[in-house]
Every structure is written in C-alpha cells, then in structure tokens.
MIZABA-188061 format. One line per 4 residues: number of its first residue (from 1); for each residue x, y, z of N, C-alpha, C. Coordinates in Angstrom, 3 decimals. Example, Ala and Ser with C-alpha at 12.3 -4.5 7.8 and 13.67 -1.06 7.14 Angstrom:
<nodes>
1> 13.190:-5.690:7.800:12.300:-4.500:7.800:13.200:-3.300:7.800 ~ 12.850:-2.250:7.080:13.670:-1.060:7.140:12.900:0.030:7.870 .
</nodes>
This chain:
<nodes>
1> 73.901:172.858:89.654:72.067:172.029:89.822:72.459:170.175:88.543 ~ 72.148:170.781:88.087:71.368:169.996:87.433:72.210:169.184:86.176 ~ 73.119:169.535:86.697:74.448:168.533:85.560:75.366:167.261:86.986 ~ 74.760:167.627:88.247:74.558:166.180:89.112:72.766:166.060:89.387 .
5> 73.062:166.852:89.532:70.878:165.925:90.430:70.130:165.043:89.826 ~ 70.490:165.608:87.888:69.318:165.210:86.867:69.967:163.389:87.052 ~ 71.218:163.127:87.358:72.082:162.011:86.853:72.121:161.498:88.198 ~ 72.369:161.960:89.372:72.982:161.139:90.518:71.775:162.137:91.879 .
9> 70.658:161.194:92.284:69.732:161.653:92.841:70.618:162.012:94.308 ~ 71.140:161.214:95.024:71.724:160.662:96.494:72.381:162.264:97.152 ~ 73.553:162.950:96.451:73.839:163.899:96.498:72.968:165.025:96.552 ~ 72.092:165.168:95.974:70.529:166.053:96.011:70.001:165.596:97.586 .
13> 69.869:165.015:98.078:69.118:164.583:99.051:69.788:165.057:100.231 ~ 70.955:164.585:100.238:71.712:165.157:101.536:71.826:166.988:101.087 ~ 72.441:167.307:99.969:72.187:168.578:100.370:71.053:170.200:100.885 ~ 69.377:169.194:100.055:68.216:169.951:101.088:68.203:169.043:102.183 .
17> 68.716:168.163:102.297:68.838:167.895:104.288:69.127:169.113:104.987 ~ 71.074:168.714:104.154:71.887:169.938:105.221:71.258:171.515:104.670 ~ 70.245:171.714:103.403:70.359:172.726:103.629:68.872:173.926:104.241 ~ 67.806:172.143:104.568:66.933:172.638:105.836:66.734:172.444:106.919 .
21> 67.828:171.617:107.459:68.556:171.947:108.850:68.900:173.319:109.349 ~ 69.884:174.051:107.786:70.937:175.529:108.347:69.708:175.762:108.182 ~ 68.660:176.144:107.641:67.591:177.243:107.167:66.750:176.734:108.920 ~ 66.317:175.999:109.273:65.467:176.276:110.380:66.409:176.736:111.812 .
25> 67.725:176.321:112.083:68.246:176.675:112.589:68.524:178.391:112.538 ~ 68.699:179.069:111.298:68.960:180.349:110.824:67.389:181.128:111.669 ~ 66.358:180.056:111.249:64.854:180.163:111.313:65.366:180.869:112.322 ~ 65.295:180.523:113.503:65.072:179.995:114.830:65.562:181.427:115.533 .
29> 66.834:181.439:114.296:67.525:183.116:115.358:67.722:184.497:114.529 ~ 66.405:183.922:113.735:65.579:185.069:113.106:67.030:185.586:112.307 ~ 67.672:184.933:111.615:68.504:185.449:110.482:67.791:186.158:109.003 ~ 68.523:187.934:108.965:67.898:188.818:108.278:69.328:188.713:106.815 .
33> 68.860:189.195:106.048:69.827:189.119:104.834:69.235:191.175:103.980 ~ 70.164:191.517:104.121:69.519:192.753:103.463:69.914:193.050:101.688 ~ 70.126:191.904:101.398:70.576:192.141:99.496:69.856:191.159:99.427 ~ 70.307:191.047:98.342:69.694:189.501:96.855:70.099:189.457:95.805 .
37> 70.554:189.002:95.388:71.836:187.628:94.782:71.583:186.659:94.447 ~ 72.475:186.176:93.054:72.903:184.326:93.076:73.212:183.954:94.449 ~ 72.809:182.380:95.648:73.602:182.811:96.168:74.810:181.438:96.183 ~ 76.140:181.596:96.774:77.045:182.062:97.043:78.024:182.181:98.435 .
41> 79.684:182.250:98.310:80.051:183.350:99.066:80.076:184.540:99.111 ~ 79.127:185.555:98.013:79.254:186.446:97.057:78.133:187.642:97.775 ~ 77.505:186.616:98.115:76.416:187.110:99.608:75.808:187.538:100.468 ~ 77.506:186.882:101.246:77.019:187.181:102.868:77.665:187.978:103.377 .
45> 78.231:188.980:102.576:78.509:190.415:103.267:76.828:190.996:103.660 ~ 75.873:190.468:102.512:74.819:191.037:102.963:73.655:190.850:103.821 ~ 74.782:189.577:105.238:73.601:189.506:106.138:74.773:190.135:107.393 ~ 75.005:192.065:107.008:75.590:192.006:107.948:75.127:192.891:108.880 .
49> 74.774:193.441:110.144:73.694:193.831:110.339:74.512:194.574:111.228 ~ 73.862:196.325:111.340:74.538:197.030:112.163:74.032:197.019:113.214 ~ 73.156:196.383:113.602:72.171:196.473:115.036:71.776:195.119:115.397 ~ 72.554:194.314:115.178:73.424:193.072:115.405:73.717:192.190:114.992 .
53> 74.937:191.925:116.295:76.016:192.068:115.569:76.141:190.486:115.665 ~ 75.720:189.278:115.965:75.404:188.348:115.474:74.524:187.497:114.707 ~ 74.243:188.300:114.114:73.290:187.917:112.178:74.635:187.508:111.348 ~ 75.834:187.912:110.852:76.577:187.658:110.211:77.371:186.550:111.493 .
57> 77.644:186.387:112.472:78.209:184.816:112.949:77.510:183.764:112.576 ~ 76.599:184.191:112.848:74.984:182.724:113.086:75.084:182.832:111.940 ~ 75.024:183.679:110.339:74.760:182.977:108.856:76.184:181.952:109.145 ~ 77.194:182.693:109.573:78.763:181.884:109.050:78.679:180.627:109.028 .
61> 78.005:179.916:110.481:77.435:179.116:111.638:76.746:178.084:110.190 ~ 75.921:178.849:109.850:74.355:177.472:109.498:75.447:177.344:108.048 ~ 75.619:178.070:107.056:76.827:177.825:106.014:77.628:176.824:105.907 ~ 78.205:176.379:107.539:78.860:175.284:107.315:78.429:174.426:107.851 .
65> 77.037:174.313:108.409:76.275:173.210:109.291:75.848:172.673:108.055 ~ 75.188:173.227:107.032:74.936:172.794:105.985:75.565:171.653:104.885 ~ 77.508:172.799:105.039:77.856:172.088:103.686:78.076:170.468:104.427 ~ 78.567:170.461:106.494:78.815:169.454:106.956:77.442:167.929:107.370 .
69> 76.181:169.081:107.759:75.267:167.743:106.897:75.319:166.980:105.919 ~ 74.892:167.875:104.568:75.105:167.791:102.815:76.061:166.457:102.849 ~ 77.351:167.210:103.535:78.574:165.906:103.394:78.421:164.745:104.329 ~ 77.760:164.470:105.622:77.609:163.446:105.690:76.415:162.488:105.496 .
73> 74.969:163.407:105.774:74.201:162.896:104.535:74.692:162.042:103.612 ~ 75.392:162.405:102.578:75.697:161.843:101.044:77.066:160.841:101.238 ~ 77.488:161.219:102.782:78.796:159.791:102.900:78.051:158.619:103.197 ~ 76.975:158.632:103.869:76.688:157.767:104.709:75.383:156.643:103.700 .
77> 74.530:157.930:102.625:73.811:156.799:101.515:74.871:156.637:100.974 ~ 75.714:157.622:100.038:76.348:156.900:98.832:76.104:158.370:97.956 ~ 76.531:158.015:97.448:77.582:159.336:95.863:76.161:158.521:94.570 ~ 76.748:157.523:94.061:75.732:156.777:93.440:75.035:156.829:93.170 .
81> 74.318:156.350:92.044:72.876:155.773:91.629:73.651:154.256:91.887 ~ 72.583:153.579:92.432:72.230:152.690:92.240:72.398:151.096:91.113 ~ 73.536:150.515:90.035:73.228:150.223:88.233:73.086:148.700:88.556 ~ 72.313:147.308:89.132:72.490:146.510:89.134:71.814:146.214:87.407 .
85> 72.994:144.750:87.544:72.485:144.298:86.010:71.121:144.022:85.229 ~ 70.024:143.880:86.448:69.060:143.238:86.090:68.292:145.036:85.559 ~ 68.385:146.093:86.939:68.372:147.152:86.274:68.259:148.117:84.987 ~ 69.547:147.172:84.614:70.438:148.074:83.177:69.862:146.880:82.341 .
89> 69.341:145.553:82.244:68.375:144.956:81.367:67.045:145.450:81.325 ~ 66.290:145.617:82.330:65.300:146.291:82.317:65.588:147.873:80.922 ~ 65.936:148.631:81.804:66.102:150.102:80.412:66.749:149.413:79.537 ~ 67.246:148.876:78.849:67.839:148.403:77.779:66.151:147.744:76.983 .
93> 65.803:146.988:77.226:63.889:146.726:77.336:63.160:147.452:76.678 ~ 63.534:148.656:77.870:63.134:149.282:77.913:63.203:151.264:76.617 ~ 64.233:150.800:75.629:64.884:151.686:74.926:64.055:151.723:73.393 ~ 64.148:152.188:72.625:64.246:151.687:71.197:65.030:151.669:70.582 .
97> 65.099:149.874:69.814:66.388:149.897:69.403:66.609:150.413:68.345 ~ 67.566:150.764:68.364:68.827:151.961:67.406:69.667:151.409:66.959 ~ 69.627:152.449:65.740:70.443:151.676:64.362:72.310:152.107:64.526 ~ 73.276:151.910:64.209:74.479:152.094:64.843:74.395:153.246:63.250 .
101> 74.870:154.918:63.199:74.810:155.989:62.841:73.467:156.940:62.633 ~ 72.801:156.136:63.051:71.037:156.675:63.072:71.299:157.898:63.964 ~ 71.071:159.146:62.916:70.701:160.777:64.123:69.146:160.532:64.153 ~ 69.045:160.802:65.611:67.458:161.290:65.676:67.655:163.173:65.888 .
105> 66.830:163.370:65.441:66.627:165.132:65.870:65.552:165.493:66.386 ~ 65.782:166.464:67.199:65.565:167.135:68.229:65.155:168.591:67.505 ~ 64.135:169.106:67.371:63.073:170.269:67.028:63.062:171.369:68.552 ~ 63.230:172.501:67.179:63.036:174.066:68.508:61.609:173.867:69.746 .
109> 61.914:174.291:70.591:61.038:174.854:71.562:60.241:175.692:71.419 ~ 60.678:176.928:70.605:60.223:178.214:70.449:60.441:179.225:69.051 ~ 59.731:179.785:68.946:60.608:180.774:68.234:61.259:181.634:68.710 ~ 62.405:181.918:67.754:63.269:183.219:67.273:64.741:183.084:67.017 .
113> 65.399:183.500:68.095:66.634:183.843:66.834:67.521:183.267:67.741 ~ 68.631:182.423:66.914:69.957:180.953:67.335:70.307:182.403:68.158 ~ 71.196:181.062:68.691:72.171:182.651:70.038:73.445:181.611:69.836 ~ 74.811:182.134:69.360:76.015:180.929:69.964:75.868:181.080:70.885 .
117> 75.851:179.898:72.166:76.086:179.935:73.389:77.498:180.214:74.178 ~ 78.751:180.063:72.816:79.969:180.743:73.767:79.506:182.520:74.139 ~ 78.319:182.766:73.293:78.015:184.554:74.002:77.126:184.523:75.032 ~ 76.820:183.394:75.745:75.899:183.180:76.485:76.517:183.621:78.404 .
121> 75.903:184.132:78.933:76.972:185.317:80.662:76.813:184.058:80.987 ~ 76.748:182.398:81.179:76.624:182.336:82.280:77.514:180.840:81.902 ~ 78.732:180.708:82.735:79.552:179.959:82.081:78.993:178.430:81.820 ~ 78.757:177.982:83.288:77.767:176.436:83.373:77.104:176.413:81.701 .
125> 76.176:177.159:81.107:75.622:177.437:80.057:76.760:177.551:78.623 ~ 77.588:178.657:78.842:78.912:178.489:77.769:79.488:177.374:77.506 ~ 79.781:176.638:78.525:80.532:176.020:78.189:79.933:174.316:77.829 ~ 78.782:174.394:78.100:77.889:173.471:77.834:78.227:172.481:78.916 .
129> 78.970:172.218:79.915:78.782:171.703:81.192:77.732:170.532:81.268 ~ 76.368:170.515:81.817:75.619:169.633:81.287:75.460:169.144:80.072 ~ 75.815:169.374:79.269:75.107:168.691:77.965:75.480:169.338:76.668 ~ 74.878:168.947:75.477:74.730:169.532:74.301:74.277:170.621:74.263 .
133> 74.377:172.402:73.843:73.069:173.181:73.736:72.949:173.591:72.782 ~ 71.592:173.896:72.857:71.130:174.926:71.549:70.289:175.741:72.100 ~ 71.032:177.148:71.903:70.231:178.169:72.704:69.315:179.307:71.307 ~ 68.529:179.646:71.872:67.068:180.499:71.297:66.521:181.895:72.258 .
137> 67.081:182.528:71.317:65.906:183.941:71.517:64.776:183.778:71.791 ~ 64.121:184.302:72.464:62.340:183.641:72.291:61.781:185.011:71.342 ~ 61.129:184.908:70.174:60.138:185.770:69.296:59.316:185.524:70.169 ~ 58.222:184.359:70.924:56.693:184.304:71.084:56.927:183.776:72.670 .
141> 56.254:183.675:73.370:55.803:183.524:74.814:55.358:181.408:74.587 ~ 54.948:181.307:73.608:54.662:179.497:74.079:55.947:178.888:73.839 ~ 55.943:178.100:75.118:56.792:176.875:75.372:56.574:175.566:74.364 ~ 56.944:174.850:73.156:56.140:173.551:72.646:57.581:171.879:73.134 .
145> 56.815:171.180:73.132:57.428:169.911:73.232:57.990:169.932:71.724 ~ 59.653:169.658:71.500:60.677:169.644:70.516:60.052:168.107:70.023 ~ 59.503:167.263:70.648:59.852:165.476:70.342:58.653:165.155:71.253 ~ 57.875:163.793:70.245:57.128:163.048:71.712:57.787:162.605:72.608 .
149> 57.577:162.703:73.876:58.206:163.037:74.983:57.137:162.508:76.561 ~ 58.167:162.146:77.396:56.908:162.082:79.141:57.604:163.116:79.595 ~ 57.673:163.904:80.633:56.998:164.963:81.453:58.363:164.566:82.111 ~ 59.804:165.158:83.017:59.880:164.204:84.227:60.667:164.951:85.208 .
153> 60.649:166.670:84.460:61.063:167.699:85.462:60.020:168.429:85.392 ~ 58.915:169.222:86.131:58.808:170.906:86.174:59.856:171.385:87.107 ~ 60.233:172.129:87.122:60.992:173.332:88.085:60.148:173.993:89.383 ~ 60.896:173.650:90.515:59.148:174.101:91.685:59.222:175.860:91.509 .
157> 60.056:176.209:90.927:60.094:177.319:89.821:59.760:177.743:88.708 ~ 59.098:176.985:87.475:58.482:177.127:86.165:59.492:177.279:85.166 ~ 61.231:177.309:86.021:61.635:177.979:84.667:62.766:177.096:83.909 ~ 62.775:176.141:84.554:63.187:173.933:83.766:62.422:173.402:83.355 .
161> 62.544:172.737:82.376:61.181:171.691:81.851:61.834:170.533:81.517 ~ 62.200:169.173:82.079:62.732:168.475:82.285:62.126:166.833:80.716 ~ 62.266:166.624:80.302:61.839:166.117:79.654:62.512:164.732:78.550 ~ 62.288:163.067:78.109:62.680:161.868:77.913:61.752:161.532:76.422 .
165> 62.429:161.775:75.729:61.879:161.476:74.629:61.422:159.901:74.634 ~ 60.504:159.133:72.911:60.436:158.006:73.380:61.642:157.509:72.352 ~ 62.866:158.207:72.159:63.916:157.220:71.799:65.373:157.555:73.220 ~ 64.613:158.050:74.145:65.651:158.054:74.909:66.196:159.439:75.682 .
169> 65.954:160.474:74.563:66.411:161.293:75.115:66.171:162.255:75.461 ~ 67.413:162.496:77.028:67.056:163.749:77.859:67.220:164.724:77.716 ~ 66.340:165.374:77.382:66.657:166.654:77.604:66.293:168.326:78.447 ~ 66.973:168.914:78.987:65.792:169.478:79.881:66.136:171.028:79.371 .
173> 65.297:171.944:78.916:64.822:173.210:78.458:64.543:173.914:79.994 ~ 65.288:174.564:79.438:65.940:175.545:80.793:65.664:177.247:79.778 ~ 65.001:178.273:80.941:63.962:179.306:80.110:64.382:179.970:81.428 ~ 65.587:181.050:80.585:66.082:181.957:80.834:67.537:182.208:81.870 .
177> 67.891:182.842:82.060:69.533:182.835:83.030:69.683:183.252:84.451 ~ 69.831:182.609:85.136:69.089:183.209:86.467:67.958:183.727:86.707 ~ 66.879:183.224:85.958:65.311:183.453:86.602:64.704:182.156:86.939 ~ 65.617:181.561:87.701:65.040:181.019:88.924:64.302:182.341:90.990 .
181> 65.351:183.291:90.501:64.784:184.291:91.140:64.154:184.520:91.075 ~ 63.345:184.749:90.099:61.865:185.035:89.880:60.845:184.424:91.001 ~ 61.222:183.462:91.070:60.477:182.164:91.946:58.977:182.083:91.004 ~ 58.806:181.817:89.988:58.188:181.294:89.295:57.255:182.496:88.555 .
185> 57.221:184.236:88.950:56.640:184.299:88.282:57.321:184.885:87.051 ~ 55.996:184.874:86.350:56.089:185.818:84.775:56.347:183.937:83.917 ~ 55.960:182.506:84.573:56.091:181.630:83.684:54.906:180.374:84.334 ~ 54.257:179.760:83.221:52.671:178.855:83.021:53.121:178.399:82.374 .
189> 53.072:177.243:83.664:53.693:175.531:83.253:51.766:175.565:82.671 ~ 51.986:174.476:81.768:51.069:173.667:81.145:50.924:171.806:81.248 ~ 51.923:171.709:81.856:51.996:170.514:82.259:52.170:170.454:83.478 ~ 51.887:168.508:83.805:52.838:168.340:85.047:53.587:166.890:84.770 .
193> 55.098:166.398:85.827:55.511:165.544:85.538:54.892:164.196:85.277 ~ 55.152:163.441:85.048:54.141:162.508:84.034:53.502:161.957:83.288 ~ 53.690:164.057:82.916:52.455:163.891:81.752:53.423:163.239:80.610 ~ 52.577:162.364:79.931:52.953:162.575:77.843:52.443:162.860:77.228 .
197> 53.431:163.493:76.701:53.442:164.950:75.242:53.601:164.649:73.966 ~ 53.103:165.553:72.982:53.244:165.053:71.130:54.499:165.672:70.731 ~ 55.197:165.870:69.825:55.821:167.281:69.349:54.595:168.289:69.275 ~ 55.003:169.677:69.660:54.193:170.734:69.567:53.391:170.509:70.414 .
201> 52.544:170.226:71.380:52.192:170.452:72.736:52.394:171.098:73.388 ~ 51.929:172.562:74.193:52.319:173.382:74.557:52.922:172.907:76.474 ~ 53.853:173.245:76.814:54.719:173.158:77.859:54.103:174.399:78.609 ~ 54.979:175.232:78.509:55.333:176.660:79.025:54.688:178.138:78.558 .
205> 53.327:178.564:79.112:53.311:180.386:78.778:54.875:181.045:79.680 ~ 55.591:181.656:78.561:56.345:182.648:79.614:56.665:183.912:78.941 ~ 56.641:184.348:79.859:56.451:185.879:79.537:57.403:187.144:79.751 ~ 57.961:186.849:77.676:59.146:187.355:77.752:58.958:188.670:78.395 .
209> 58.708:189.295:77.415:58.934:191.066:77.834:59.368:191.112:79.385 ~ 58.358:191.049:80.239:58.288:191.566:81.872:59.827:190.509:82.239 ~ 59.970:190.013:81.891:61.447:188.954:82.127:62.270:190.269:81.696 ~ 62.839:190.197:80.785:63.947:191.675:79.935:63.796:192.656:81.356 .
213> 62.359:193.326:81.392:61.887:194.208:82.016:62.675:193.705:83.786 ~ 62.803:193.029:83.862:62.695:192.728:84.865:64.641:192.467:85.426 ~ 64.951:192.759:84.060:66.784:192.610:84.021:67.062:191.104:83.854 ~ 66.032:190.492:83.397:66.853:189.117:82.973:66.796:188.279:81.657 .
217> 67.760:187.284:81.339:67.884:186.738:80.146:67.354:186.116:79.873 ~ 65.962:186.428:78.772:64.940:185.023:78.585:65.440:183.806:77.902 ~ 66.342:183.866:77.281:67.019:182.791:76.301:66.665:181.641:76.658 ~ 66.305:181.360:75.946:65.771:179.511:75.910:66.495:178.436:75.857 .
221> 67.415:177.725:76.523:68.516:176.234:75.523:67.730:174.989:76.406 ~ 67.770:174.761:75.583:67.974:173.083:74.623:69.279:172.424:75.141 ~ 69.001:171.236:76.290:70.141:170.791:76.981:70.001:169.538:76.920 ~ 70.938:168.980:76.427:70.658:168.129:76.165:72.068:166.398:77.288 .
225> 71.038:166.157:78.307:71.634:166.199:79.346:72.465:164.383:79.216 ~ 71.586:163.664:78.432:71.981:162.607:78.418:73.351:162.740:76.864 ~ 73.618:163.736:76.574:74.762:163.877:75.673:75.771:163.221:75.890 ~ 76.264:162.538:76.868:77.395:161.678:77.049:76.698:160.030:76.461 .
229> 74.824:159.808:76.301:74.637:158.450:76.027:75.218:158.246:74.525 ~ 74.946:159.305:73.697:75.685:159.079:72.518:76.297:159.090:71.821 ~ 77.231:158.775:70.498:78.286:158.801:69.965:78.187:160.222:69.400 ~ 77.472:161.514:69.463:77.631:162.657:69.214:76.683:163.125:69.219 .
233> 76.551:164.623:69.574:75.369:165.557:69.751:75.979:166.798:69.284 ~ 74.813:166.768:67.934:75.189:167.936:66.826:74.371:169.036:67.151 ~ 75.136:170.327:66.517:73.794:171.558:66.617:73.499:171.500:64.766 ~ 72.837:171.829:64.723:72.583:172.150:62.929:71.178:173.146:63.169 .
237> 71.751:174.654:64.295:70.599:175.153:64.408:71.708:176.338:62.910 ~ 71.278:177.155:62.787:72.032:178.324:61.976:71.440:179.621:62.973 ~ 72.544:180.474:62.153:71.610:182.061:62.965:70.716:182.987:61.943 ~ 70.227:182.028:61.382:68.972:182.817:60.963:67.819:182.661:61.963 .
241> 66.265:183.134:61.551:65.172:183.224:62.294:65.314:181.622:62.701 ~ 64.670:180.852:63.882:64.141:180.329:64.086:62.537:180.042:64.432 ~ 61.454:178.424:63.458:60.995:178.463:63.538:60.702:176.773:64.582 ~ 58.936:177.120:65.215:59.102:176.508:66.083:58.676:174.901:65.455 .
245> 58.842:173.829:65.743:59.484:172.689:64.732:60.965:172.402:64.124 ~ 61.816:173.683:63.552:62.934:173.594:62.943:63.653:172.526:64.201 ~ 64.506:171.420:63.184:65.665:170.850:63.393:66.741:171.502:64.201 ~ 66.742:171.589:65.356:68.059:172.592:65.926:69.284:171.352:66.559 .
249> 69.549:170.527:67.300:70.732:169.281:67.257:69.890:168.000:66.775 ~ 70.696:167.520:66.531:70.627:165.605:66.099:71.551:165.091:66.984 ~ 71.277:163.990:67.684:71.433:162.698:68.613:72.326:161.781:67.760 ~ 73.422:161.405:67.279:74.253:159.564:66.325:73.925:158.882:66.998 .
253> 73.556:157.910:66.641:74.078:156.521:67.461:75.371:155.848:66.930 .
</nodes>
C-alpha cells in the first residue's frame, strides 16, 4: 500500500472507491466473516456460513466488484500523478540546495536494538521494497522526530507516521508488523498531518508490551520512501543498542 499510494495518489482513489462500493453491497446483504486475518484471498474461507449458503458467493461477487470498480476508476482518472515543468520548477525551488556527495543523516526515532532487515517476518519490509529500511526493536514507548520535518501522514490506525525533512527526505516510520489490525489500539499520536516538528519532538506514544502480548512484533521501521531521489541511501546503524538521536542512515546526493 505505502509503496504505491505515497507516490501515486490516483490508484488510491480508485481503490477507496472500489472498496467503498463493494463494502456497501456486502453490508446490504449482511455478509458476515467468521475469522480474522490479513486481507487477501487466504481469508475468503472465513466467509463460509453453514447457515447461509449465499454468504460466501456474495463475498466473492463483492470482491470482484471491488477489483472491477477500482480498475475502472483508475483507468478513467489515470495512473500517474501529473508532473508538469511548472510543478517541477516549484518543487526544485522549494528544496534546499544540495551539494553533490553530501550526506544527509537520519537519526533514530526510538531507543532499542538494531535488527537486520532481512530477518523481518514481512517480505515487503525485509526486501526493502518501499525504500531503504532500518529496523529497531524498541525498548521505550516514545517515538520522536528523527530530524526537523513536516508531518505528511498520520495513519488512521496510528501505526505509521510520514515525515518530510527540511532537506526533502521523505520518511515513513512504520510501527510494528501487521499492527494495522489493532485499529489504533496501543498508539497515542502526539502530532497531526501538517504539523512542523523539530528533531527530538514526541510524535507517538506506543504501548510496546501490550502490543507484544497481543501477538504482534512492535519493531520500529524507518523507511526512506524517497530513496530513488538520491545517489544512495546507506545504513549507518550497528548491532549495538541504539539511543534516540543516534545516526542510523544517511542519504547521499
């Protein structure tokens, strides 16, 4: 989701439209689910109702409807966001001038222990598909700003925060694996979209122990979603204990 929608907004509009219409149809027919899991084909058997033979077929039709509507809307409004020369000039003038070879440091947003990304249970994060990723197993509940930035995103379920640094780095702080399923429980945001923060400002209070007890990995991921905009983004973290403010990555112009 983040790998597409943080960069391309139009497919997100299509997906939301398809989901909303399909959800309304399923609600009209009172479709019920008898299990929980990450959304996908694997959870479809959970809609089999021994007392209602139509529950599962309607679920299948609703899923197909969501796909068709999302595809149609995206086809109509387009896939890629418009990038005109005028917009590019504005964006260029807004960025801080950078010198070739300059390293822009990214600090840790939390105290904890460095975790090798290849050991993460989620393949999207393990393969760093969304961008250069640094993983930290938190030892505290406070998530702070790793640099001076604008808050560009606070997820509805509070498990992720997007930042844009004064140098233009776009960073996603993703709190835990599959913690979206908690629907905000265990997370207390201290900022909102559009806020300006300085390095060290409190962004989120995260109840680490209850999240663990609920069966979720609370690992904190710092993902440079604008990795492609730089010559390279490298990890500077070690396997030692990490303290808030320690440099964990650097973007190279």
